[in-house]
N, C-alpha and C positions, 0 to 999 in steps of 0.2 A: 696607627690609623689616626687621621685628623678629621674631625667632624666639627663643623661650625653650626651647632644646633640653633643658635639664635638667628642665623641668617639663611640657613639652608633647609628647606622643606624636603626631606628625603622622600623618594618614591615609596609609597606604602608597600610595594612588593619587593623592594630592594633587600638583599641579604645583608647589606652593610648595617652595622650597628653592634651594640653590646648584647650579650646573652642576658645579663641582669643589670638593671639600673635601679639604684636605691635613691628614693626621693626623701630627703630629710630636711629640706629647707623651711617647710611650713608656708611657703609662698606659692600661690596658684601658678605663677609663671614657671616655677621649678617643676611642677607636675607636667605642664605642657612640654617642657624641655625634656623631661624623662621619657615621655612617649615618643618624642622625635629621635632620641638617642638609642632606644631599644630596637633590636633587630626584629624582623618578622618572626613570629612565634617565640619571642623572648618574654622576659618576665620583668614587670615593674613592681618593686616592693615599696610601698608607701609607709615610711617610718616618720610621719609628720602628724602634727595636729594643726588643723586649719581653723582659726577662730571665727571665720565667716564662711558662708556657703561658697562652694567653688563650682563653677559651670564648666563641664568638659564635653567635648564632642566625642561620644563613644563610637562614632563611625570610624575614627582613627584606630581605636582599640580593636574593633571588630575586623576592619580591613587588614590589620597586621596580625590578627590572631594572637594578640598578646595576653598573657596571664597577669592579672593585677592582684597582688597580695597585700592585704592590710596588715602590716606588722605592728599591731597595737596590743596592749595588755588584754583586751577583751578576747583575743584569740588564744590566750594561754589556758592550758589545762591546770597548771600549778604555778602560781606566782612565786611561791617559796622555792620550788625547784629551779625555776628560771633564774632567780636571784643567786642561788648557790652556784649554778653553772657560770653565770656572768662573773661572780667574784673569783671563781677558780680560773677562768680565762684571764682576768686581770692580773691575778697573782703570777700566772705563768708568762706574763708579758706579751700575750697574743695581741693586745690592743695597747698602743702607747697614747694615752689620753693627754699627756703633757702638751702635745702639739695643738690640742683643741683649746687650751686655756690661754685666752688672749688678754685677760685682765685679772689683776689681783688687788684686793683691798684688805685693810686691817679691820678687825671687828668694830672699832670705833668709827669706821667709815661706811658702815652698812647702809645708812640712809642714802649716801651718795651713790653707792653701788647699785641699789635698786632703782634710783632715779635714772642713772645712766643706762642701765639695761632696759628699762621700760621705754626708752626712746628708740630702741632697736637700731643703734648705729651700725653702719656697714662693716666696721672693723671689729665688731663684737661677735665672738662665737660662744665662749663660756667664761664666766667669771667665778672666782673663788674668794671666799671670805677666809682670811687667815687669822688665827687666834692671836 
């Protein structure tokens, strides 16, 4: 299925779209795109932190009957259990995080690493400081 979410405002009643859309960009435009991509009665999982207030038109949420889930630590019943589960999943190779690492720095380059990351360049996903 091909959906151009940035240029195509889907009909609110259209069954086209994804069952679940995870928004993890931290960009307000990402949230708007997620709502466009999710199908009617679908779910949007917000796995982002927004440093500034975000204005949304909840009429779109209501008209599509979507469920919005805030996937944030405050929803956890047990941080330590969640961490254990996450570590186990990583050990089993369920998630390949290597593809998320776009930048690597040596420990003596830590100042440059933080300066670069704070500029929020488009090519930056995750940086790693190597000993």
